C-alpha positions as CSV (number, residue, x, y, z in Angstrom):
1,X,-2.1,-23.1,-12.9
2,X,0.8,-20.9,-12.7
3,X,3.1,-21.1,-9.3
4,X,6.1,-19.5,-7.5
5,X,5.6,-16.6,-9.5
6,X,7.7,-14.9,-6.2
7,X,10.4,-17.6,-6.0
8,X,14.0,-16.4,-4.7
9,X,12.7,-13.2,-4.3
10,X,12.5,-10.8,-1.4
11,X,9.4,-8.6,-0.5
12,X,8.9,-5.5,2.0
13,X,5.4,-4.7,2.6
14,X,4.8,-1.7,4.9
15,X,1.7,-2.0,6.6
16,X,1.4,-5.6,6.0
17,X,-0.3,-6.7,9.1
18,X,-3.9,-6.1,8.2
19,X,-6.4,-5.6,5.0
20,X,-4.8,-5.3,1.5
21,X,-0.7,-5.6,3.0
22,X,-2.0,-8.6,4.9
23,X,-3.6,-10.3,1.9
24,X,-0.8,-9.4,-0.3
25,X,1.3,-10.8,2.0
26,X,-0.1,-14.2,2.4
27,X,-0.1,-14.8,-1.4
28,X,3.4,-13.5,-2.1
29,X,3.9,-15.9,0.0
30,X,2.2,-19.0,-1.3
31,X,3.8,-17.8,-4.5
32,X,7.3,-18.3,-2.8
33,X,8.4,-15.0,-1.1
34,X,10.3,-14.4,1.6
35,X,8.7,-11.9,3.7
36,X,9.5,-9.0,5.9
37,X,6.3,-7.1,6.8
38,X,5.5,-3.9,9.2
39,X,2.8,-2.5,11.5
40,X,2.3,-0.8,14.1
41,X,-0.5,-2.3,16.8
42,X,1.1,-4.9,18.4
43,X,-2.2,-6.8,18.2
44,X,-2.1,-7.5,14.9
45,X,1.9,-7.5,14.6
46,X,1.8,-10.8,16.6
47,X,-1.3,-12.0,14.8
48,X,0.4,-11.9,11.6
49,X,3.7,-13.2,12.7
50,X,1.3,-16.0,14.0
51,X,-0.1,-16.6,10.7
52,X,3.1,-15.8,8.5
53,X,5.3,-18.3,10.0
54,X,8.5,-17.6,11.7
55,X,10.3,-16.9,8.3
56,X,8.6,-14.1,8.1
57,X,10.3,-10.9,9.5
58,X,7.7,-8.9,10.9
59,X,8.8,-5.8,12.1
60,X,7.5,-2.9,14.5
61,X,7.7,-0.1,12.5
62,X,5.9,3.4,12.3
63,X,6.0,4.7,8.8
64,X,6.8,8.4,9.1
65,X,9.8,8.5,11.0
66,X,13.0,8.5,9.2
67,X,15.5,6.9,12.1
68,X,12.7,4.3,12.2
69,X,12.9,3.6,8.4
70,X,15.9,3.2,8.7
71,X,16.6,0.3,11.2
72,X,14.0,-1.2,9.4
73,X,16.3,-1.1,6.2
74,X,19.0,-2.6,8.4
75,X,16.8,-5.5,9.8
76,X,15.9,-6.3,6.6
77,X,19.4,-6.3,5.3
78,X,20.5,-8.0,8.3
79,X,17.9,-10.8,7.5
80,X,17.7,-11.2,3.8
81,X,20.8,-9.4,2.1
82,X,19.0,-7.7,-0.2
83,X,15.2,-6.7,-1.2
84,X,13.6,-7.6,-4.5
85,X,10.0,-6.5,-4.0
86,X,9.0,-3.3,-1.9
87,X,5.5,-2.7,-1.7
88,X,4.7,0.5,0.0
89,X,1.0,0.1,1.8
90,X,1.2,1.8,5.2
91,X,-1.2,4.7,5.1
92,X,-3.6,6.6,7.7
93,X,-7.1,8.0,6.8
94,X,-8.8,10.3,9.1
95,X,-11.3,12.3,7.5
96,X,-13.0,15.5,8.8
97,X,-13.9,18.9,6.9
98,X,-11.3,21.4,5.9
99,X,-12.7,23.3,9.2
100,X,-12.0,20.8,11.8
101,X,-8.2,19.3,10.2
102,X,-5.7,20.6,12.4
103,X,-1.9,21.0,11.5
104,X,-1.1,18.0,13.7
105,X,-3.5,16.1,11.7
106,X,-2.1,17.5,8.5
107,X,1.3,16.3,9.3
108,X,0.6,12.6,10.3
109,X,-1.5,12.2,7.5
110,X,1.5,13.3,4.8
111,X,3.6,11.8,7.0
112,X,2.6,8.4,6.8
113,X,1.3,8.4,3.1
114,X,3.9,10.7,1.2
115,X,6.8,11.4,3.2
116,X,6.9,8.4,4.6
117,X,7.0,6.4,1.0
118,X,9.7,9.1,-0.1
119,X,12.4,8.2,2.0
120,X,11.3,4.7,2.3
121,X,12.4,3.9,-1.0
122,X,15.4,6.9,-0.7
123,X,16.6,4.3,1.8
124,X,15.7,1.0,0.0
125,X,17.7,1.6,-3.1
126,X,21.1,0.0,-1.6
127,X,18.6,-2.9,-0.9
128,X,17.4,-3.2,-4.8
129,X,18.7,-5.1,-7.0
130,X,18.4,-5.0,-10.9
131,X,14.9,-6.2,-11.8
132,X,13.4,-5.2,-8.4
133,X,9.8,-3.6,-8.5
134,X,8.2,-1.2,-6.4
135,X,4.7,-0.8,-5.9
136,X,3.0,2.2,-4.0
137,X,-0.8,2.0,-2.8
138,X,-2.5,4.9,-4.1
139,X,-6.3,5.7,-4.0
140,X,-9.4,6.6,-6.3
141,X,-9.8,9.9,-4.0
142,X,-6.3,11.2,-5.8
143,X,-8.6,11.3,-8.7
144,X,-12.3,12.4,-7.3
145,X,-13.8,14.6,-5.3
146,X,-14.1,13.2,-1.2
147,X,-15.0,16.2,0.7
148,X,-13.6,14.9,4.3
149,X,-11.0,13.3,2.4
150,X,-9.1,16.5,1.3
151,X,-5.8,16.1,2.8
152,X,-5.6,12.3,2.6
153,X,-6.7,12.9,-1.7
154,X,-4.0,15.3,-1.8
155,X,-1.6,12.8,-0.1
156,X,-2.2,9.7,-2.3
157,X,-2.1,12.4,-5.8
158,X,1.3,13.5,-4.3
159,X,1.7,9.2,-4.5
160,X,0.7,9.6,-8.1
161,X,3.1,11.8,-9.5
162,X,6.2,10.6,-7.5
163,X,5.6,7.0,-9.3
164,X,5.5,8.6,-12.3
165,X,8.6,10.7,-11.7
166,X,10.6,7.6,-9.8
167,X,9.5,5.4,-13.0
168,X,11.3,7.5,-15.0
169,X,14.3,8.1,-12.4
170,X,15.2,4.6,-11.5
171,X,14.4,2.7,-14.3
172,X,17.4,2.5,-15.7
173,X,18.6,1.1,-12.6
174,X,16.8,-2.0,-13.7
175,X,13.6,-0.4,-10.7
176,X,10.2,-0.8,-11.8
177,X,8.0,1.9,-10.1
178,X,4.3,1.3,-10.5
179,X,1.3,1.9,-8.2
180,X,-2.3,-0.1,-7.7
181,X,-4.8,2.3,-7.6
182,X,-8.1,0.7,-5.0
183,X,-11.6,2.1,-4.6
184,X,-14.1,0.7,-2.1
185,X,-12.3,-2.3,-0.7
186,X,-13.8,-4.1,2.4
187,X,-10.7,-3.6,4.7
188,X,-10.3,-3.6,8.5
189,X,-9.4,0.3,7.9
190,X,-12.6,1.2,6.3
191,X,-14.2,-0.3,9.2
192,X,-12.7,1.4,11.7
193,X,-13.2,4.4,10.3
194,X,-14.4,7.0,13.6
195,X,-17.8,7.7,12.7
196,X,-21.3,6.5,14.2
197,X,-22.2,3.4,13.0
198,X,-25.6,4.9,11.3
199,X,-23.6,7.0,9.6
200,X,-20.5,4.3,8.6
201,X,-23.4,2.4,7.2
202,X,-25.0,5.1,5.2
203,X,-21.8,5.7,3.4
204,X,-21.1,2.3,3.0
205,X,-24.8,1.9,1.2
206,X,-24.2,5.0,-0.8
207,X,-20.9,3.4,-1.9
208,X,-22.5,0.2,-3.1
209,X,-25.4,1.9,-4.6
210,X,-23.0,3.7,-7.1
211,X,-20.7,1.1,-8.0
212,X,-21.3,0.0,-11.4
213,X,-19.8,-3.9,-9.4
214,X,-22.8,-2.8,-6.6
215,X,-19.9,-4.2,-3.9
216,X,-16.8,-3.0,-2.0
217,X,-13.7,-5.1,-3.4
218,X,-11.8,-7.8,-1.2
219,X,-7.8,-7.7,-0.2
220,X,-7.3,-10.7,-1.9
221,X,-8.5,-9.0,-5.3
222,X,-6.1,-5.8,-5.0
223,X,-3.7,-9.1,-3.8
224,X,-3.8,-10.2,-7.4
225,X,-3.0,-6.9,-8.9
226,X,-0.2,-6.4,-6.6
227,X,1.3,-10.1,-7.5
228,X,1.2,-9.2,-11.0
229,X,3.2,-5.9,-10.4
230,X,5.9,-7.6,-7.7
231,X,6.4,-10.2,-10.3
232,X,8.5,-10.7,-14.3
233,X,4.7,-10.8,-15.6
234,X,4.7,-7.1,-15.5
235,X,8.4,-6.5,-17.2
236,X,7.4,-4.1,-19.1
237,X,5.0,-1.9,-16.6
238,X,6.6,0.9,-15.7
239,X,5.3,3.9,-14.0
240,X,1.7,3.1,-14.5
241,X,-1.2,3.6,-11.5
242,X,-3.4,0.4,-12.1
243,X,-6.9,0.9,-11.2
244,X,-9.0,-1.7,-9.1
245,X,-12.5,0.1,-8.0
246,X,-14.9,-2.0,-9.7
247,X,-16.0,0.9,-11.9
248,X,-16.9,3.0,-9.7
249,X,-14.4,5.6,-10.7
250,X,-16.0,5.7,-14.4
251,X,-19.2,7.0,-12.8
252,X,-17.8,9.2,-9.9
253,X,-15.4,11.2,-11.6
254,X,-15.6,15.0,-12.6
């Protein structure tokens, strides 16, 4: 069994206090990484700090706020000096039919899911050395129609394009940019969708019924793909989007 694949590497995970981010933090720590994670919810920040230990830098940070991104990078620089892996996992999903989407809701989703990712990468560049890896979490909604997730899906499609463009722009500096594209994953974020319980369960049952694997994925399964992209195992992978969805996009793509 290969261990210590991230030994000596410093990793920053945004949205790292729950779901895919926290599962990745656990796995990365077990593989020898020095960690910084961000989140917004005070309770989840405290829980993550207790679980990940005092050597992990747990930072409250709003993903769409540029001054907070500046502060985040300053704290990482002061604590670690540099970054080897930047995992951009913070995201916001607020489902609604098009008639009910407000300008504020639109701006908030785009601000966290696209603007925040772009400027976090921009502001992290001085800390990223040669052979660094940037990982972006997208979503299968960036390739499939999802009527109540139109803004969310569009924000993730923008990320898919960004990964391709920055993959080319940054590889000459030795920085690889790739994406993980999760399908239905059993996360706290999914379970917290603001839907009546019977509606939520009906949606979940429908998704599981359509999936070739007949179940949701786990955050730990996605984390293993993130580890591949974070480690030198993926040294020849540039500008790619790895789908982790149990095959559902094979049957749900238009």
